[in-house]
C-alpha positions in Angstrom: -0.1 0.4 -0.4 2.8 2.3 0.8 5.2 1.0 -1.4 6.7 3.1 -4.5 5.2 2.4 -8.1 8.2 2.1 -9.5 11.0 0.7 -6.6 14.1 2.6 -6.9 17.3 1.3 -8.5 20.4 1.0 -6.3 22.3 3.7 -8.6 19.4 6.0 -7.4 19.3 5.3 -3.9 23.4 6.1 -3.7 22.9 8.5 -5.8 20.3 10.4 -3.4 22.3 9.5 -0.5 25.0 12.0 -1.8 22.7 14.7 -3.5 19.0 14.6 -2.5 16.3 14.0 -5.2 15.1 17.8 -4.3 18.4 19.3 -4.0 20.1 20.4 -0.7 18.2 23.7 -0.2 15.2 21.9 -0.2 16.4 19.4 2.2 17.7 22.0 4.4 14.0 23.7 4.4 12.4 20.7 5.1 14.5 19.9 8.4 14.1 23.7 9.5 10.2 23.2 8.7 10.0 20.1 11.1 12.4 21.4 13.8 9.9 24.5 14.4 6.7 22.3 14.1 8.0 19.9 16.8 5.5 20.3 20.0 8.4 20.4 22.7 9.7 23.6 24.4 12.3 26.1 22.3 15.1 25.6 24.8 14.4 22.0 24.6 14.9 21.5 20.6 17.8 24.4 20.9 19.4 21.8 22.8 18.6 18.6 20.9 19.9 20.8 17.8 22.8 21.6 19.5 23.7 18.0 20.2 22.9 16.9 16.6 25.3 19.8 15.1 28.0 19.0 17.8 28.1 15.0 17.3 28.2 15.6 13.4 31.9 16.8 14.0 32.9 13.4 15.2 34.3 10.5 13.3 31.9 8.0 14.8 30.1 7.6 10.9 26.8 5.1 11.0 26.5 6.0 14.5 25.6 9.8 14.7 21.9 9.2 15.4 22.4 6.9 18.1 25.2 9.7 19.5 23.4 12.4 18.7 20.2 10.5 20.8 22.3 10.0 24.0 23.7 13.9 24.1 20.5 15.6 23.6 19.2 13.0 26.1 22.2 13.9 28.5 21.4 17.9 27.6 17.5 17.0 28.4 17.3 18.2 24.9 14.3 16.9 22.3 15.7 13.4 20.6 13.9 14.0 17.7 15.6 17.6 17.2 18.9 16.3 17.6 18.1 13.4 15.0 17.1 16.3 12.5 20.1 18.4 13.2 22.7 15.2 12.2 21.5 16.4 8.8 24.4 18.9 9.3 26.7 16.3 8.6 26.4 15.0 5.1 28.1 14.1 1.9 28.5 17.8 0.7 29.9 19.1 4.1 32.1 16.2 5.4 34.7 16.8 3.3 35.2 20.4 4.9 34.7 19.2 8.3 37.4 16.2 7.9 40.0 18.4 6.8 39.0 21.0 9.5 38.8 18.5 12.3 42.3 16.3 11.3 44.0 19.9 10.4 43.0 21.3 14.0 43.6 17.7 15.7 47.0 17.2 14.5 48.1 20.9 15.6 46.6 20.3 19.3 48.2 16.9 19.5 51.6 18.4 18.1 51.6 16.0 15.0 54.2 17.6 12.1 53.1 17.9 8.7 49.3 18.5 8.3 48.0 15.5 6.2 46.6 16.8 2.4 42.8 17.0 1.7 43.0 14.0 -0.5 45.2 11.5 1.5 42.9 12.0 4.5 39.8 10.8 2.1 42.2 8.0 0.8 43.2 6.8 4.2 39.4 6.6 5.2 38.9 4.6 2.2 42.2 2.3 2.9 40.5 1.7 6.6 37.1 1.2 5.5 38.4 -1.8 3.0 40.9 -3.0 5.8 37.8 -3.2 8.1 35.5 -5.0 5.5 38.7 -7.4 4.9 39.0 -8.2 8.4 35.6 -9.3 9.1 35.5 -11.5 5.8 38.4 -13.0 7.7 36.6 -14.1 10.7 34.1 -16.2 8.5 37.1 -17.3 6.0 40.3 -18.4 4.9 41.6 -15.1 5.0 44.1 -13.5 7.8 43.2 -10.4 9.3 45.4 -7.6 9.1 45.2 -4.6 11.6 48.8 -2.9 11.2 47.4 -0.1 8.9 44.3 0.1 10.9 46.8 1.1 14.1 48.3 3.8 11.9 45.2 5.0 10.8 43.8 5.4 14.4 47.1 7.4 15.4 47.3 9.7 12.0 43.8 10.3 11.2 40.9 9.2 13.2 42.5 10.4 16.5 43.2 13.5 15.0 39.7 14.2 13.8 38.2 13.3 17.1 40.2 15.6 19.3 40.0 18.5 16.3 36.3 17.8 15.6 35.4 18.4 18.9 35.9 22.5 19.4 34.5 23.5 16.3 31.6 20.8 16.9 30.8 22.5 20.2 31.0 26.0 19.0 28.8 25.2 16.0 26.2 23.4 18.3 26.5 26.8 20.7 25.7 29.0 17.9 23.1 26.5 16.3 21.1 26.4 19.7 20.9 30.4 20.1 19.7 30.4 16.4 17.2 27.8 16.9 15.5 28.8 20.0 14.2 32.4 18.8 12.9 30.6 15.7 10.9 28.2 17.4 9.6 30.7 19.9 8.3 32.9 17.0 6.7 30.2 15.0 5.2 29.4 18.4 3.7 32.9 18.9 2.2 32.9 15.5 0.7 29.4 15.7 -0.7 31.0 19.1 -2.2 34.1 17.5 -3.5 32.5 14.8 -5.4 30.0 16.9 -6.6 32.4 19.2 -7.9 34.2 16.3 -9.7 31.1 15.2 -11.3 30.6 18.5 -12.3 34.2 18.5 -13.7 33.7 15.0 -15.9 30.5 15.9 -17.1 32.4 19.1 -18.5 35.3 17.2 -20.3 32.9 14.7 -21.6 31.0 17.7 -22.9 34.4 19.1 -24.5 35.5 15.7 -26.0 32.3 15.2 -27.5 32.1 19.1 -28.5 35.9 18.2 -30.5 35.0 14.9 -31.7 32.0 17.1 -32.9 34.2 19.5 -34.7 36.9 17.4 -36.3 34.4 15.6 -40.9 34.1 16.3 -42.0 31.5 18.8 -43.4 28.4 17.0 -46.9 27.7 17.7 -47.3 25.6 20.5 -49.9 23.5 18.7 
């Protein structure tokens, strides 16, 4: 009943993961629309957004939803807002976030020679391939290899984790203070519209009662 008439191909699914069908602008507008309409206090929604944005700057790919939910729960923020806010981390922004986090992290940890951006992505690709190889080795005749993963953790992953904390927290705080007034304005406008609607219904009921009271009484027969 709720299935597509024409199922998407694997190519379409992969393409829409990188670039949404309606474009990033439309996807971003939809996220903001959903955030404004969440039935919760503005400050709780703001804390949830801050959690989702901050977690998007971490290298925990595949676990951003879980991490955002945990951080939002700790901060007593709206968990759904946190999940929506992880939209900040997407294929269009991850390259910039990754380069910024790794470069900053290596400087904080005192590591020499910044890695070129293309080398960072190459290292992530090699690490992913090695992880998949090691998983297959558990169930097959292959031999697991961990040498490159240990180097990757020290040279790329740890700097990414350390360097992503500062911009992640800063962007989360900014997102919080931008979200709260937007949600408050939406709630005020919705309350105003609801009050106007109630007033119109009340006036219509009064007019109807007046017309009913002015009508001549029926013959008791």
